[in-house]
ROTORDREN-480701 format. One record per residue (C-alpha): x, y, z; residue number from 1. Coordinates in Angstrom, 2 decimals, padded with zeros to 5 digits. Example, Ala and Ser with C-alpha at 12.3 -4.5 7.8 and 13.67 -1.06 7.14 Angstrom:
2
px  py  pz  drenba
012.30  -004.50  007.80  1
013.67  -001.06  007.14  2
REM end
This chain:
273
px  py  pz  drenba
008.38  030.15  025.75  1
004.98  031.63  026.35  2
002.01  029.78  024.95  3
001.44  030.73  021.27  4
-001.88  032.53  020.52  5
-003.37  035.00  018.20  6
-002.91  038.57  019.29  7
-004.43  040.43  016.27  8
-008.10  041.25  015.82  9
-009.69  040.26  012.62  10
-010.46  043.59  010.93  11
-013.35  042.73  008.67  12
-015.52  040.53  010.86  13
-018.19  038.40  009.01  14
-020.83  040.98  008.10  15
-022.88  040.20  005.09  16
-020.81  042.67  002.98  17
-017.70  040.86  003.87  18
-019.27  037.39  003.13  19
-020.41  038.68  -000.23  20
-016.62  038.72  -001.18  21
-015.51  035.57  000.61  22
-018.18  033.50  -000.88  23
-017.21  034.67  -004.34  24
-013.74  033.19  -003.97  25
-012.82  029.89  -005.69  26
-009.66  027.85  -005.95  27
-009.43  029.08  -009.53  28
-009.63  032.75  -008.84  29
-007.88  032.62  -005.52  30
-005.37  029.63  -005.52  31
-004.49  029.12  -009.17  32
-000.77  029.21  -008.24  33
-001.31  026.09  -006.20  34
-003.51  023.98  -008.45  35
-000.67  022.52  -010.54  36
000.91  020.93  -007.38  37
-002.26  019.10  -006.12  38
-002.51  015.27  -006.61  39
-005.82  013.37  -006.01  40
-004.64  011.59  -002.75  41
-003.20  014.71  -000.94  42
-004.09  015.67  002.60  43
-004.71  019.38  002.72  44
-005.19  021.92  005.39  45
-006.94  025.18  004.50  46
-006.23  027.83  007.11  47
-008.69  030.71  007.48  48
-011.27  028.92  005.52  49
-014.06  031.19  006.26  50
-017.38  030.26  004.56  51
-015.52  027.32  002.79  52
-015.82  027.93  -000.96  53
-012.22  027.57  -001.59  54
-012.09  024.64  000.84  55
-014.92  022.80  -001.03  56
-013.09  023.34  -004.45  57
-009.82  021.80  -002.96  58
-011.65  018.82  -001.62  59
-013.08  018.33  -005.14  60
-009.51  018.35  -006.65  61
-008.22  015.75  -004.19  62
-010.98  013.18  -004.42  63
-008.85  010.33  -002.97  64
-007.43  012.60  -000.32  65
-008.95  014.76  002.50  66
-009.17  018.33  003.22  67
-009.53  020.05  006.67  68
-010.79  023.68  006.77  69
-009.71  025.56  009.89  70
-010.90  029.02  011.18  71
-010.96  030.80  014.48  72
-014.51  031.51  014.35  73
-016.80  028.61  014.99  74
-019.86  030.31  013.67  75
-018.49  030.71  010.24  76
-017.71  026.97  010.10  77
-021.42  026.17  010.04  78
-021.68  028.08  006.76  79
-018.57  026.12  005.54  80
-020.13  022.76  006.41  81
-023.34  023.69  004.54  82
-021.29  024.53  001.35  83
-019.57  021.11  001.50  84
-022.87  019.42  002.11  85
-024.53  021.13  -000.83  86
-021.70  019.80  -003.04  87
-022.01  016.44  -001.58  88
-018.33  016.17  -000.58  89
-017.38  013.57  001.99  90
-013.73  014.13  001.99  91
-013.66  017.26  004.03  92
-014.10  018.42  007.73  93
-014.01  021.70  009.62  94
-012.22  022.55  012.89  95
-011.52  025.69  014.95  96
-007.99  026.42  015.58  97
-005.21  029.22  015.75  98
-002.41  029.29  013.08  99
000.06  030.18  015.69  100
-000.27  026.93  017.57  101
-001.86  024.29  015.19  102
-003.40  021.24  016.95  103
-001.82  018.67  014.68  104
001.22  016.38  014.90  105
004.34  017.26  012.72  106
004.23  016.12  009.12  107
000.52  015.71  008.97  108
-000.46  017.30  005.68  109
000.83  017.34  002.09  110
-000.44  020.84  001.46  111
-001.04  023.78  003.97  112
-003.01  026.54  002.31  113
-003.81  030.08  003.64  114
-005.52  032.76  001.60  115
-005.72  036.31  002.92  116
-004.61  035.08  006.30  117
-001.09  036.48  007.15  118
-002.21  039.96  006.82  119
-004.56  039.49  009.75  120
-002.33  037.54  012.26  121
-000.14  039.00  015.02  122
003.00  036.88  014.12  123
003.17  035.80  010.44  124
006.57  034.31  010.88  125
005.56  032.14  013.89  126
002.42  031.17  011.79  127
004.53  030.00  008.97  128
006.71  028.01  011.22  129
003.72  026.22  012.39  130
002.52  025.77  008.78  131
005.81  024.38  007.92  132
005.83  021.97  011.00  133
002.73  020.22  010.11  134
003.68  019.85  006.39  135
005.12  016.53  005.43  136
008.50  016.26  003.59  137
008.08  016.97  -000.06  138
004.77  018.83  000.78  139
003.82  022.41  000.07  140
002.89  025.58  002.07  141
000.77  027.93  -000.20  142
000.14  031.36  000.99  143
-001.60  034.30  -000.85  144
-002.10  037.80  000.50  145
-003.18  041.12  -000.97  146
-001.15  044.17  -000.55  147
-003.32  047.24  000.00  148
-000.66  049.95  -000.74  149
-000.35  048.36  -004.24  150
-004.11  048.60  -004.99  151
-004.81  050.99  -007.71  152
-007.81  052.50  -009.39  153
-008.97  055.09  -011.94  154
-010.33  057.81  -011.95  155
-008.49  059.41  -008.98  156
-010.67  060.07  -006.04  157
-009.75  061.93  -002.72  158
-012.50  059.91  -001.02  159
-010.84  056.72  -002.15  160
-007.57  057.85  -001.06  161
-009.08  058.44  002.38  162
-010.45  054.95  002.37  163
-007.04  053.50  001.77  164
-005.27  055.41  004.38  165
-008.02  054.76  006.86  166
-008.12  051.05  006.26  167
-004.46  050.58  006.54  168
-004.41  052.59  009.87  169
-007.37  050.47  011.37  170
-005.75  047.22  010.32  171
-002.44  048.05  011.84  172
-004.07  049.25  015.04  173
-005.66  045.79  015.19  174
-002.36  044.08  015.02  175
-002.30  043.10  011.38  176
-000.21  044.16  008.28  177
-002.28  045.28  005.32  178
000.63  045.46  003.10  179
001.38  041.76  003.69  180
001.78  040.79  000.06  181
005.23  042.33  -000.41  182
006.48  040.72  002.69  183
005.56  037.13  002.11  184
008.85  035.95  000.74  185
010.79  037.65  003.49  186
008.51  036.20  006.23  187
008.93  032.61  004.61  188
012.77  032.99  004.62  189
012.58  033.99  008.29  190
010.44  030.84  009.07  191
013.22  028.72  007.64  192
011.87  027.87  004.10  193
014.62  027.64  001.31  194
012.71  026.39  -001.66  195
010.29  029.33  -002.38  196
008.53  030.22  -005.57  197
007.17  033.80  -005.36  198
004.67  035.07  -007.83  199
001.77  037.52  -008.18  200
-001.66  037.75  -009.64  201
-004.52  040.33  -009.70  202
-008.24  040.73  -009.46  203
-009.46  043.47  -011.78  204
-012.87  045.09  -011.59  205
-013.82  047.10  -014.64  206
-017.21  046.11  -016.21  207
-020.33  047.67  -014.87  208
-021.32  044.47  -013.18  209
-017.95  044.13  -011.47  210
-017.60  047.81  -010.51  211
-021.19  047.82  -009.00  212
-020.41  044.51  -006.98  213
-016.95  045.60  -005.70  214
-017.85  049.17  -004.93  215
-021.12  048.11  -003.16  216
-019.56  045.62  -000.81  217
-016.83  048.06  000.16  218
-019.47  050.94  000.43  219
-021.53  048.65  002.75  220
-018.53  047.35  004.59  221
-017.29  050.84  005.43  222
-020.51  051.73  007.30  223
-021.97  048.53  008.72  224
-019.34  045.84  009.39  225
-016.87  045.06  012.32  226
-014.48  047.25  010.40  227
-016.71  050.25  010.58  228
-017.22  049.73  014.33  229
-013.49  049.45  014.90  230
-012.71  052.44  012.88  231
-015.03  054.53  015.15  232
-014.31  052.90  018.44  233
-010.55  053.23  017.76  234
-010.87  057.04  016.94  235
-009.76  056.66  013.51  236
-012.85  058.04  011.87  237
-016.26  059.47  012.64  238
-019.49  057.93  011.40  239
-019.82  060.92  009.01  240
-016.37  060.43  007.70  241
-017.17  056.67  006.97  242
-020.37  057.68  005.11  243
-018.18  060.13  002.97  244
-015.84  057.23  002.10  245
-018.86  054.85  001.37  246
-020.18  057.58  -000.97  247
-016.75  057.91  -002.67  248
-016.92  054.12  -003.31  249
-020.34  054.33  -004.95  250
-019.39  057.29  -007.06  251
-016.32  055.35  -008.36  252
-018.52  052.29  -009.04  253
-020.85  054.58  -011.12  254
-018.19  055.79  -013.43  255
-018.05  054.26  -016.87  256
-014.35  054.58  -017.02  257
-013.85  053.01  -013.48  258
-011.03  050.50  -013.02  259
-009.74  048.89  -010.00  260
-006.91  046.24  -009.50  261
-006.01  044.19  -006.41  262
-002.49  042.99  -006.30  263
-001.81  039.52  -004.70  264
001.55  038.20  -003.76  265
001.91  034.41  -003.57  266
004.43  032.03  -002.29  267
004.69  028.22  -002.81  268
007.15  026.76  -000.49  269
008.36  023.21  -000.84  270
009.33  021.44  002.38  271
012.49  019.49  001.87  272
012.22  015.64  001.51  273
REM end
């Protein structure tokens, strides 16, 4: 069998507009479905930890255990270490790695968690098999991913429609699956899980502050991030088209009746004892 490795390109990169969203994430707003399963002494692996805000929350919730945050990009882990240090957490460490080939022995962790990861990987079933391999009997694999085609907003906007079509095209060209949420349970079954609890949750942006924040980060991301560069380099859009999409985001954000909902699918898979 050929060596497992990541084949997809991370669509977003780590531009400030991306981190603006990532550092907003907490265990409460991004992993609520998992929290009831956590116990103080658990060993936890947080895959795709990024700037580490969720990782730090998980470490605080298992004070007698240990959390390892893992990401492909070594640069972002410095940000994660700083977050942990600011919170004076001593039960957390950070490592680089690839979810397709986790550098841990079998049965190492009680919980393996991945938030917004499988939509960006080349082989999500293989990734889930690896996550299952390093999970101890009786432990949990917890995965949450958004589903872009299920995102919805008001008022209607041709420019926002263009954004969604463009994003999905760029993400798939990079080897990912932007509509991952609806596929999570199917992927988990293909990976060999039998005890799967499948749920869903949403983020909703409607107040003036929420609209300004959400529309602003997407407008900036559309013209200034790695996603913007890949959209142009891949021939998916011109710079002018990206600026038009960004303007549509800002126009939506300025609407008093603006409303946007992000659907997330969640799976909590219990490994057989």
